[in-house]
N, C-alpha and C positions, 0 to 999 in steps of 0.2 A: 568089628574091625576098626581100628583107630589109625588114622593116617596123619596124625600131627607129629611133628618132630618131638623127640623125647624131651627136649629141653627147650625153654624159650630163650631166645637171644635178646638181651636188653639193648634197646637203641635209644636211650634217653638223650644222648648228646648229639644225635644226628640232626642237623637242621637243613631244611630245604631252602635252596637259593630262590630268590625272587627273580622271575624273568621280566625285566623291565620292557622289553620289546613286546611281549604278550600283553602286558597291561596297556601299553600305548595302542596296540591293535584293537583291544576291546573298547577303549575310549573312542577311538576313531570310528569303529563300527556302530557304537551307540549313538554318537552324534549324527552319523549318516542316516541311521534308522530313524532318528527323531526328525531330521530334515525331511526325509521321504514321507514320513507319516504326516507331518505338518503340511507338506505339499498336497497330499491327498485330501486332507481335511479342507484346505483352502480351495481346491478344485471342486469338491463336492458342494461347499458353501456357494461358490460362484454359480455352479449349475442350478442350485435351488433358487438363488436370487434371480437368475435369467428366467427360470420358469415363473417365479412370482411376478416379475415385471411383464412377462408375456400375458399372464392372466389380467393384470391391471390394465395393460394396453388394450386388451380386448374389451374390458369393461368400459374404458374411456371411449373407445370407438362406438360402442353401442349407445352410451350416454349422449355422444355428440350426434349420432343419427337421430336419436329421439329428440334432442333439442332442435336440430334443423327441421325435423317434421313439425314440431310444435311451433316453431318460428313461422313456417309456411302457412300453418293453420291459422295463426294469429294475424298474419298479414292479409290473408283471404277474408278473415272476419272483419278486419279493419276496413278493407276496401269495400266490403258489402255494407258495413254500417255507415260509411261516409258517402255512400252513393246518393244522388239526388232523390230517388224514390223513398229510400230508407229514411233520410232526413225529413222529408215531407211527412211521412207517416209518424215519425217520432214527434215532430212538431204538433201534429193534429192530436196525438195521444195526450200532450200536456196542455191542450187547450188553445194552442195558437191557430190563427186563421190566415189565409193569404190576404195580402194587402189589397185594397180596392184603389181605384184611381183618385177618389176623393180624399184618401188617407195620405197620399204622397204629396209633400209640400212642394211649393214653387221654389225657384232659386232665390227669391227675395226673402224667404223665411230662414235664412241663415242666422246663427247667433250673432249678437252684437260684437263688433270688433273683428270679425272675420268676414272675408268676402265669400260670397256663395261659390260653390265649386265651379260652376260654369264660367263666372266672371274671372276666377283665378286662372283657369286654363287659358282663357282668351288673353289675360294680361301676360302670361308666360309666353304664349305664341307671338304676341306683339313685341315683347322685349327681345326674344330671340331673333326675330326678323330685323329689328332695329340694329342689333349688334352685328348681325351678319352683313347688312347693308353697310354699316359704318366701317367694317373691316375692309369691305370691298373698295370703298371710297379712299381709305387711307392707302391701300395698295395702289390704287390708281394715281393718287397724288405723288407717290414716290417715284413712279416710272416716268413722270413727265420731266 
């Protein structure tokens, strides 16, 4: 059983009209879809960046804690190494010995051209006292 029309109608000259509104709607929908897809890609990229920064921040916190602990350890080691008993032991290990009274020189043993330490301190004290007294006398003279 054949259900086709007995003869074919020729429509070679019939042309379809273009719907300009439909074309415009398709272009608008394509642009909106691309903007939405770009927004989703951007949001996902920002989410991955936030997770990556979180991991990096945690690594930096751990590294800082490690460095603070190492700093504390080194400060403790420094204070232990510079303590008087440790310095005395280190000096003995390299062959140094405590000084005896006979090895310590008099104030008169100072190098040429320089006053011995005791004499310099006495000279400074005398000079300071003289300037202080001189200032007191000048102030008293002005008040008269």
